[in-house]
C-alpha positions as CSV (number, residue, x, y, z in Angstrom):
1,M,64.5,266.1,-163.4
2,L,67.2,268.5,-164.6
3,V,66.0,271.9,-163.8
4,Y,67.9,275.0,-164.9
5,R,67.4,278.1,-162.9
6,S,65.5,280.7,-164.7
7,F,67.0,284.2,-164.5
8,H,65.0,287.3,-165.3
9,Q,66.6,289.3,-168.1
10,S,68.2,292.5,-166.6
11,R,67.0,295.8,-167.9
12,L,68.8,296.9,-171.1
13,K,69.9,300.1,-169.5
14,R,71.4,298.3,-166.6
15,I,73.3,296.0,-168.9
16,L,74.6,298.7,-171.3
17,F,75.4,301.3,-168.6
18,P,76.3,299.4,-165.4
19,P,78.5,300.8,-162.7
20,I,82.0,299.8,-163.9
21,I,84.3,298.2,-161.3
22,Q,87.7,299.7,-161.9
23,I,90.4,297.0,-162.4
24,P,93.8,298.2,-161.5
25,N,96.2,298.4,-164.5
26,T,99.0,296.8,-162.5
27,S,100.2,293.5,-163.9
28,L,98.1,290.5,-162.7
29,H,99.6,287.4,-161.2
30,F,98.4,284.3,-163.0
31,S,98.8,281.6,-160.5
32,A,96.2,278.9,-160.4
33,Q,94.8,280.6,-157.2
34,D,94.5,283.9,-159.0
35,V,92.7,282.4,-162.0
36,Y,90.3,280.7,-159.6
37,V,89.6,284.0,-157.7
38,N,89.0,285.9,-161.0
39,N,86.7,283.2,-162.2
40,V,84.6,283.6,-159.0
41,K,84.5,287.3,-159.5
42,I,83.3,286.9,-163.1
43,S,80.5,284.6,-162.0
44,A,79.5,287.1,-159.2
45,L,79.5,290.0,-161.6
46,A,77.4,288.1,-164.1
47,R,74.8,287.1,-161.4
48,A,74.5,290.8,-160.5
49,G,73.9,291.6,-164.2
50,N,77.1,293.7,-164.5
51,M,78.4,292.1,-167.7
52,S,80.5,295.1,-168.6
53,S,82.7,294.7,-165.6
54,A,82.7,290.9,-165.9
55,R,83.9,291.2,-169.5
56,Q,86.5,293.8,-168.6
57,L,87.9,291.4,-166.0
58,F,87.8,288.5,-168.4
59,D,89.7,290.4,-171.1
60,K,92.4,291.4,-168.6
61,M,93.1,287.8,-167.8
62,T,96.0,286.7,-170.0
63,T,95.7,283.3,-168.5
64,K,92.3,281.7,-168.7
65,D,91.1,278.2,-168.2
66,A,87.9,276.5,-169.3
67,V,86.1,277.7,-166.2
68,S,86.9,281.3,-167.1
69,W,85.3,280.8,-170.6
70,N,82.3,278.9,-169.2
71,A,81.7,281.6,-166.6
72,I,81.5,284.5,-169.1
73,I,79.6,282.5,-171.7
74,T,77.0,281.5,-169.1
75,G,76.8,285.0,-167.8
76,Y,75.9,286.4,-171.2
77,W,73.0,284.0,-171.9
78,K,71.7,284.2,-168.4
79,N,71.3,288.0,-168.9
80,G,69.6,287.5,-172.2
81,F,72.6,288.0,-174.6
82,L,72.8,284.6,-176.3
83,Q,74.5,285.9,-179.4
84,Q,77.5,287.1,-177.3
85,S,77.7,283.7,-175.7
86,K,77.7,282.0,-179.1
87,N,80.4,284.4,-180.4
88,L,82.7,283.7,-177.4
89,F,82.0,279.9,-177.7
90,K,83.4,280.0,-181.2
91,L,86.6,281.7,-180.0
92,M,87.1,279.3,-177.1
93,P,90.4,277.5,-177.7
94,V,89.6,274.3,-175.8
95,K,86.0,273.2,-175.1
96,N,85.1,270.6,-172.6
97,V,81.7,268.8,-172.1
98,V,80.6,271.5,-169.6
99,S,81.2,274.2,-172.2
100,W,78.9,272.4,-174.7
101,N,76.3,271.8,-171.9
102,C,76.3,275.5,-171.1
103,M,75.5,276.4,-174.7
104,I,72.7,273.8,-174.8
105,A,71.2,275.2,-171.6
106,G,71.6,278.8,-172.9
107,C,69.7,278.0,-176.1
108,I,66.9,276.2,-174.2
109,E,66.5,279.0,-171.7
110,N,66.3,281.5,-174.6
111,E,63.7,279.5,-176.5
112,R,66.1,278.2,-179.2
113,I,65.4,274.5,-179.0
114,E,66.6,273.8,-182.6
115,E,69.9,275.5,-182.0
116,A,70.3,273.6,-178.7
117,F,69.9,270.4,-180.6
118,D,72.5,271.5,-183.2
119,Y,75.0,271.9,-180.4
120,F,74.0,268.5,-179.0
121,Q,74.6,266.8,-182.3
122,A,78.0,268.6,-182.8
123,M,79.4,267.6,-179.5
124,P,82.4,265.2,-179.8
125,K,81.5,263.6,-176.4
126,R,78.3,263.6,-174.3
127,N,77.6,262.7,-170.7
128,T,74.4,261.9,-168.8
129,A,74.0,265.6,-168.0
130,T,74.0,266.4,-171.7
131,F,71.2,264.0,-172.5
132,N,69.2,265.2,-169.4
133,A,69.6,268.9,-170.5
134,M,68.4,268.1,-174.0
135,I,65.5,265.9,-172.9
136,S,64.4,268.5,-170.4
137,G,64.5,271.1,-173.2
138,F,62.3,269.0,-175.5
139,V,59.9,268.4,-172.7
140,K,59.7,272.1,-171.9
141,H,58.9,272.8,-175.5
142,G,56.3,270.0,-175.8
143,Q,58.4,267.9,-178.1
144,I,57.8,264.6,-176.3
145,E,58.6,262.3,-179.2
146,Q,62.1,263.7,-179.6
147,A,62.6,263.5,-175.8
148,T,61.5,259.9,-175.9
149,R,63.9,259.0,-178.7
150,L,66.9,260.6,-176.8
151,F,65.8,258.9,-173.6
152,E,65.9,255.5,-175.3
153,E,69.3,256.3,-176.8
154,M,70.9,257.2,-173.5
155,P,73.7,254.8,-172.5
156,R,73.2,255.5,-168.8
157,R,70.1,257.0,-167.1
158,N,69.7,258.5,-163.7
159,V,66.8,259.7,-161.6
160,I,66.8,263.0,-163.4
161,S,66.4,261.3,-166.8
162,Y,63.4,259.3,-165.6
163,T,61.8,262.3,-163.8
164,A,62.1,264.5,-166.9
165,M,60.3,261.9,-169.0
166,I,57.6,261.4,-166.4
167,D,57.0,265.1,-166.4
168,G,56.8,265.1,-170.3
169,Y,54.2,262.3,-170.4
170,M,52.1,264.0,-167.7
171,K,52.1,267.3,-169.7
172,I,50.6,265.6,-172.8
173,G,48.1,263.6,-170.7
174,D,49.7,260.2,-171.1
175,V,49.3,259.4,-167.5
176,D,49.5,255.6,-167.7
177,K,52.8,255.8,-169.5
178,A,54.2,258.2,-166.9
179,R,53.0,255.9,-164.1
180,A,54.6,252.8,-165.8
181,L,57.9,254.6,-166.0
182,F,57.6,255.8,-162.4
183,D,57.0,252.2,-161.2
184,Y,60.0,251.0,-163.3
185,M,62.6,253.5,-162.4
186,P,65.1,252.0,-160.0
187,C,65.3,254.8,-157.5
188,K,63.1,257.8,-156.7
189,N,63.7,261.1,-155.1
190,V,61.4,263.8,-153.7
191,V,61.3,265.5,-157.2
192,S,60.1,262.2,-158.8
193,W,57.3,261.9,-156.3
194,A,56.3,265.6,-156.7
195,V,56.2,265.3,-160.5
196,I,54.0,262.2,-160.5
197,I,51.6,263.4,-157.9
198,S,51.3,266.9,-159.5
199,G,50.7,265.2,-162.8
200,Y,47.9,263.2,-161.5
201,V,46.3,266.3,-160.0
202,E,46.7,268.3,-163.1
203,N,45.1,265.5,-165.2
204,G,42.1,265.3,-163.0
205,R,42.9,261.9,-161.5
206,F,43.0,262.9,-157.9
207,N,42.3,259.4,-156.4
208,E,45.5,258.1,-157.8
209,A,47.4,261.1,-156.6
210,R,46.0,260.6,-153.1
211,E,46.9,256.9,-153.1
212,L,50.5,257.7,-154.1
213,F,50.7,260.5,-151.5
214,Y,49.8,258.1,-148.7
215,R,52.3,255.5,-150.1
216,M,55.1,258.1,-150.2
217,P,57.7,258.0,-147.5
218,D,57.2,260.7,-144.9
219,Y,60.7,262.0,-145.3
220,N,60.0,262.8,-148.9
221,K,56.8,264.8,-148.2
222,N,58.2,268.3,-148.7
223,V,56.3,271.5,-149.2
224,V,56.1,271.0,-153.0
225,V,54.3,267.6,-152.7
226,V,52.0,268.8,-150.0
227,T,51.1,271.9,-152.0
228,A,50.2,269.7,-155.0
229,M,47.9,267.7,-152.8
230,I,46.3,270.9,-151.4
231,T,45.6,271.9,-155.0
232,G,44.1,268.5,-155.7
233,F,41.8,268.6,-152.6
234,C,40.6,272.0,-153.5
235,K,39.8,271.0,-157.1
236,E,37.7,268.2,-155.6
237,G,35.9,270.6,-153.3
238,M,37.5,269.0,-150.2
239,V,38.7,272.4,-148.8
240,E,38.8,271.2,-145.1
241,N,41.2,268.4,-146.1
242,A,43.3,270.8,-147.9
243,R,43.4,273.2,-144.9
244,L,44.5,270.3,-142.6
245,L,47.5,269.6,-145.0
246,F,48.2,273.3,-145.2
247,E,48.4,273.7,-141.4
248,G,50.8,270.7,-141.3
249,I,53.4,272.6,-143.3
250,R,56.1,273.9,-141.0
251,C,57.7,276.4,-143.3
252,K,54.9,277.8,-145.5
253,D,56.1,279.6,-148.6
254,H,54.2,281.8,-151.0
255,V,53.3,278.9,-153.2
256,S,51.6,277.0,-150.5
257,F,49.7,280.1,-149.4
258,N,48.7,280.7,-153.0
259,A,47.4,277.2,-153.4
260,M,45.2,277.5,-150.3
261,I,44.0,281.0,-151.1
262,T,43.2,280.0,-154.7
263,G,41.3,276.9,-153.4
264,Y,39.1,279.0,-151.1
265,A,38.4,281.5,-153.9
266,Q,37.5,278.9,-156.5
267,N,35.2,277.1,-154.0
268,G,33.2,280.2,-153.3
269,L,34.8,280.8,-149.9
270,G,35.9,284.4,-150.5
271,E,35.9,285.4,-146.8
272,E,38.3,282.6,-145.9
273,A,40.5,283.5,-148.9
274,L,40.8,287.1,-147.7
275,R,41.4,286.0,-144.1
276,L,44.2,283.7,-145.1
277,F,45.7,286.4,-147.3
278,S,45.8,288.7,-144.2
279,E,47.6,285.9,-142.3
280,M,50.0,285.5,-145.1
281,L,51.0,289.2,-144.9
282,Q,51.3,289.0,-141.1
283,T,53.9,286.2,-141.5
284,G,56.0,288.4,-143.7
285,T,55.5,286.2,-146.7
286,Q,55.7,288.3,-149.9
287,P,52.7,287.9,-152.3
288,D,53.3,287.4,-156.0
289,Q,51.1,287.9,-159.0
290,S,49.3,284.6,-158.4
291,T,48.4,285.7,-154.9
292,F,46.9,288.9,-156.1
293,V,44.9,287.3,-158.9
294,S,43.3,284.9,-156.4
295,V,42.6,287.6,-153.9
296,F,40.9,289.7,-156.6
297,T,38.9,286.6,-157.6
298,A,37.7,286.4,-154.0
299,C,36.8,290.1,-153.9
300,S,34.9,289.7,-157.1
301,A,32.8,286.9,-155.8
302,L,32.0,288.9,-152.6
303,A,31.6,292.2,-154.5
304,S,33.9,293.6,-151.8
305,L,35.1,296.9,-153.2
306,I,36.8,298.0,-149.9
307,E,39.0,294.8,-149.8
308,G,39.6,295.1,-153.5
309,R,40.9,298.7,-153.2
310,Q,43.1,297.8,-150.2
311,T,44.6,294.9,-152.2
312,H,45.1,297.3,-155.2
313,V,47.3,299.5,-152.9
314,L,49.4,296.4,-152.1
315,V,49.7,295.6,-155.8
316,I,51.2,299.1,-156.4
317,R,53.4,298.8,-153.3
318,N,54.8,295.5,-154.5
319,G,55.4,296.6,-158.0
320,F,52.8,294.6,-159.9
321,E,50.7,297.5,-161.1
322,A,51.6,296.9,-164.7
323,N,51.5,293.1,-164.5
324,V,49.1,291.9,-167.2
325,S,47.6,289.0,-165.2
326,V,47.1,291.1,-162.1
327,C,45.6,294.0,-164.1
328,N,43.2,291.5,-165.9
329,A,42.0,290.3,-162.5
330,L,41.7,293.9,-161.4
331,I,39.5,294.8,-164.3
332,T,37.1,292.0,-163.5
333,M,37.1,292.8,-159.7
334,Y,36.2,296.5,-160.2
335,S,33.6,295.6,-162.7
336,R,31.9,293.0,-160.4
337,C,32.0,295.6,-157.6
338,G,30.2,298.2,-159.7
339,A,33.3,300.4,-160.3
340,I,33.3,300.4,-164.0
341,L,35.5,303.6,-164.3
342,D,38.2,301.9,-162.2
343,S,38.0,298.9,-164.6
344,E,38.8,301.1,-167.5
345,L,41.6,302.8,-165.6
346,A,43.1,299.4,-164.7
347,F,43.0,298.5,-168.4
348,R,44.7,301.7,-169.3
349,K,47.6,300.9,-167.0
350,I,48.5,297.8,-169.0
351,Y,51.5,298.7,-171.2
352,S,50.9,295.8,-173.6
353,P,47.4,294.3,-173.2
354,D,46.8,290.7,-174.4
355,L,43.7,289.1,-175.7
356,V,42.5,288.3,-172.1
357,S,42.9,292.0,-171.2
358,W,40.7,293.2,-174.2
359,N,38.1,290.5,-173.4
360,A,38.1,291.5,-169.7
361,V,37.4,295.2,-170.4
362,I,34.7,294.3,-173.0
363,V,33.1,291.9,-170.5
364,A,33.1,294.7,-167.9
365,F,31.2,297.1,-170.1
366,A,28.9,294.4,-171.2
367,Q,28.0,293.5,-167.6
368,H,27.1,297.1,-167.0
369,G,24.9,297.3,-170.1
370,L,27.3,299.8,-171.8
371,Y,26.9,298.4,-175.3
372,E,28.5,301.4,-177.1
373,K,31.6,301.3,-175.0
374,A,31.9,297.5,-175.4
375,L,31.6,297.9,-179.2
376,S,34.1,300.8,-179.2
377,F,36.7,298.6,-177.4
378,F,36.0,295.8,-179.8
379,G,36.9,298.1,-182.6
380,Q,40.1,299.2,-180.8
381,M,41.0,295.6,-180.2
382,R,40.9,294.8,-183.9
383,L,42.8,297.9,-184.8
384,N,45.6,296.8,-182.4
385,G,45.9,293.5,-184.4
386,F,44.0,291.2,-182.0
387,E,41.6,288.6,-183.5
388,P,38.4,288.2,-181.5
389,D,37.6,284.7,-180.1
390,G,34.5,283.1,-178.7
391,V,34.8,284.9,-175.4
392,T,34.9,288.3,-177.1
393,F,31.7,287.6,-179.1
394,L,30.0,286.2,-176.0
395,S,30.7,289.5,-174.2
396,L,29.3,291.5,-177.1
397,L,26.2,289.3,-177.4
398,S,25.8,289.7,-173.6
399,A,26.0,293.5,-174.0
400,C,23.3,293.4,-176.7
401,D,21.2,291.2,-174.4
402,H,21.5,293.7,-171.5
403,S,20.7,296.6,-173.8
404,G,17.9,294.9,-175.7
405,K,19.5,295.3,-179.1
406,V,18.0,292.4,-180.9
407,N,19.1,293.2,-184.5
408,E,22.6,294.0,-183.4
409,C,22.8,290.7,-181.5
410,M,21.8,288.7,-184.6
411,D,24.3,290.6,-186.7
412,L,27.2,289.9,-184.3
413,F,26.3,286.3,-184.2
414,E,26.4,286.1,-188.0
415,L,29.7,288.0,-188.0
416,M,31.2,285.6,-185.5
417,V,30.2,282.5,-187.6
418,K,30.7,283.7,-191.2
419,N,33.6,286.2,-190.9
420,Y,35.7,284.6,-188.1
421,G,34.7,281.0,-188.4
422,I,34.1,280.6,-184.7
423,V,31.8,277.7,-183.8
424,P,29.1,279.0,-181.5
425,G,28.9,277.4,-178.1
426,S,25.9,276.9,-175.8
427,E,26.5,280.3,-174.2
428,H,26.3,282.1,-177.5
429,Y,23.0,280.5,-178.4
430,A,21.8,281.2,-174.8
431,C,22.3,284.9,-175.5
432,L,20.2,284.7,-178.7
433,V,17.4,282.8,-176.9
434,D,17.4,285.2,-174.0
435,I,17.3,288.4,-176.0
436,L,14.6,287.1,-178.4
437,S,12.6,285.9,-175.4
438,R,12.8,289.2,-173.7
439,A,11.7,290.9,-176.9
440,G,8.6,288.7,-177.1
441,Q,9.8,286.8,-180.1
442,L,9.1,283.5,-178.4
443,E,8.5,281.4,-181.5
444,K,11.8,282.5,-183.0
445,A,13.6,281.7,-179.7
446,C,12.1,278.2,-179.7
447,Q,13.1,277.8,-183.3
448,I,16.8,278.6,-182.4
449,I,16.6,276.1,-179.6
450,Q,15.4,273.4,-182.0
451,N,18.1,274.2,-184.5
452,M,21.0,274.1,-182.0
453,P,23.6,271.3,-182.6
454,F,23.2,270.2,-179.0
455,E,20.4,269.7,-176.5
456,A,19.1,272.9,-174.8
457,D,19.9,273.2,-171.1
458,L,17.9,274.7,-168.2
459,G,19.1,278.2,-168.9
460,D,17.7,278.2,-172.5
461,W,14.2,276.9,-171.5
462,G,14.3,279.0,-168.3
463,A,14.7,282.1,-170.4
464,V,11.7,281.1,-172.6
465,L,9.6,280.2,-169.5
466,A,10.3,283.5,-167.9
467,A,9.3,285.4,-171.0
468,C,6.2,283.3,-171.4
469,G,5.2,284.6,-167.9
470,A,5.8,288.2,-169.0
471,Y,3.9,287.8,-172.3
472,V,1.3,285.3,-170.9
473,N,2.0,282.7,-173.6
474,V,0.4,279.6,-172.1
475,Q,1.2,277.1,-174.9
476,L,5.0,277.8,-175.0
477,G,5.1,278.2,-171.3
478,E,3.7,274.6,-170.9
479,L,6.3,273.4,-173.4
480,A,9.2,275.1,-171.6
481,A,8.1,274.0,-168.1
482,T,7.8,270.4,-169.4
483,K,11.4,270.5,-170.8
484,I,12.7,271.9,-167.5
485,R,11.0,269.2,-165.5
486,D,12.5,266.6,-167.8
487,L,16.0,268.0,-167.2
488,D,15.5,268.7,-163.5
489,P,12.4,267.0,-162.0
490,E,12.9,268.6,-158.6
491,N,13.3,272.2,-159.9
492,P,10.6,274.2,-158.1
493,G,11.1,277.2,-160.5
494,A,9.3,275.5,-163.4
495,Y,6.2,274.8,-161.3
496,V,6.1,278.3,-159.8
497,M,6.5,280.1,-163.1
498,L,3.9,277.9,-164.8
499,S,1.5,278.5,-162.0
500,N,2.0,282.2,-162.4
501,I,1.4,282.0,-166.1
502,Y,-1.9,280.1,-165.5
503,A,-2.9,282.7,-162.9
504,A,-2.2,285.6,-165.3
505,A,-4.4,283.9,-167.9
506,G,-7.1,283.4,-165.4
507,M,-6.8,279.6,-165.5
508,W,-7.3,279.0,-161.8
509,K,-8.1,275.3,-162.1
510,E,-4.6,274.8,-163.6
511,V,-3.1,276.9,-160.9
512,T,-4.6,274.6,-158.3
513,R,-3.5,271.5,-160.2
514,V,0.2,272.7,-160.3
515,R,0.2,273.5,-156.6
516,V,-1.3,270.1,-155.7
517,L,1.3,268.4,-158.0
518,M,4.1,270.2,-156.2
519,K,2.7,269.1,-152.8
520,Q,2.4,265.5,-154.0
521,Q,5.9,265.3,-155.2
522,G,7.3,267.1,-152.2
523,I,8.7,270.0,-154.1
524,K,9.1,273.2,-152.1
525,K,9.9,276.7,-153.3
526,Q,13.4,277.6,-152.4
527,R,14.0,280.6,-150.3
528,A,16.4,283.2,-151.7
529,Y,19.1,285.0,-149.6
530,S,21.0,288.3,-150.0
531,W,24.2,289.6,-148.5
532,M,26.0,292.8,-147.8
533,E,29.4,293.9,-146.6
534,I,29.4,295.9,-143.3
535,G,32.7,296.8,-141.6
536,N,34.8,294.3,-143.7
537,K,32.4,291.5,-142.8
538,V,29.9,289.8,-145.1
539,N,26.4,289.4,-143.6
540,Y,24.0,286.8,-145.1
541,F,20.2,287.2,-144.9
542,L,17.7,284.4,-145.6
543,G,14.0,285.1,-145.9
544,G,12.3,284.4,-142.6
545,D,15.7,283.5,-140.9
546,L,16.1,284.8,-137.3
547,S,19.7,283.5,-136.8
548,H,21.5,286.8,-137.4
549,P,22.8,288.1,-134.0
550,D,21.4,291.6,-134.7
551,T,18.0,290.5,-135.9
552,S,16.0,292.6,-133.4
553,K,18.0,295.7,-134.2
554,I,17.6,295.1,-137.9
555,H,13.8,294.8,-137.6
556,S,13.7,297.9,-135.4
557,D,15.6,300.0,-137.9
558,L,13.5,298.7,-140.8
559,K,10.3,299.8,-139.0
560,S,11.9,303.2,-138.3
561,I,12.9,303.6,-142.0
562,S,9.4,302.5,-143.1
563,L,7.8,305.1,-140.8
564,Q,10.1,307.8,-142.1
565,M,9.3,306.8,-145.7
566,K,5.5,306.9,-145.0
567,S,5.9,310.3,-143.3
568,M,7.7,311.6,-146.4
569,D,5.0,310.3,-148.6
570,D,2.4,312.0,-146.5
571,I,4.3,315.3,-146.6
572,A,4.7,315.1,-150.4
573,E,0.9,314.4,-150.7
574,I,0.1,317.5,-148.6
575,V,2.5,319.7,-150.5
576,S,1.2,318.6,-153.8
577,S,-2.4,319.6,-152.7
578,W,-1.3,323.1,-151.9
579,S,-2.1,325.8,-154.5
580,F,-0.1,328.9,-154.7
581,S,-1.4,332.2,-156.1
582,D,0.0,335.6,-156.6
């Protein structure tokens, strides 16, 4: 596939006021060798972003060839000044096919696909590279039909042409057409294999990706292809297989590290993600924004504030403190770790927040039950011209739920549906059911469940069942427990909660019946576990588990703390019995 290098636009100050390289005023020699040397200098200056000096040298050349014009034209659009390229292209005395291809590439890189096609149509003569450039441009902008039409019109195709179309079909999910073209193409290179395998992974058809990977010649299995397979294995939850492939990469780059770190984080293996991140730094591999986003995801899952703060320092040191994606992840990390003030500070650091940023900070306040703050940022968000989406309202409904604001929750739900035309999802209804259940409005909660446009899930009936336990509503409790058992027959929670409801109502025969039923069906109550971070290590504790290496010391310290608490209670009782008189 024809891939044009993407150059970051230089800062405007650097472009307008660069250090000027002084060109001697002595007369220049204009032999072919001199023209060649000056062309090389123009290209080098343009790559460095010093367009003023490049243009000065270009203007001093009284003898210029097509390469001179192409170099300065390309330099302008690569630095973000497409209009200057277009102006010079008009003045160019003799244009060759490379000149036209340069303008097509410039328009594509600067998001001007229509203008690129205008140049394509105006060309007096086209070559294969021209078609490839235009096809790649259409694919990049999602215009697959136009790309297909040009592909069919091509007089001669090469491996780049086929690969570009395969990439296009994969991007729109037309996997079978991409595979048919891949099988038909006369020759394949490493990029072709990488595109087809990555496409299968991205479209959730990992088995086919794996089959192609094992068919692929070993000499073509470069870091790009292997990284795609690492991502695929991680998406399938096969993290150990992914790690084996990762370890087989001789020259690991930041992309391969990112794929493995992300895989660990997304599969709930936060400790492994942080450990691999540490190894990545030790190898001298520079992290990028994707690395930091994945690491913050791992810190969020572990509620590891210490690791999160240390990573934040690296973010600042590497110049990503204002990156929107990194800051969004930072907001979530601090919130999950309980540092809500740091979440707000991270949001304030974003120069131009996007919708995800606003949603992230609203979610942060909602998770901490700060309804007023969440609502305040919701108002600021709208004042800044952002339309709320389903995630925004879900966060606000969640904030109402945590704060017990029933009426406000119902009003927001109505605002979402009537004013913004957002179709409620199961999560939105779950918030309504939960808050109504918590408030004791169980009949209304069940009515909402019955009126939902889809079947209620375990969460909905679980909220009702839990509330029935709090308000001792036997009838609805039996209904909710029955629904939960229908959805998940081996769920012990429904049996335990129903047993507790019967016990609270004094219905001991029913309590015995439920316990006997659990025993007959082999259903056991699941043991819960907790965890805490001590010295940068996460320690897991399961009820009744004696496998922790410091179990004896933990029990000893717990007894000591218990005795101290008892002593303090005794002292408080004695002090409260004292009477003081003048």
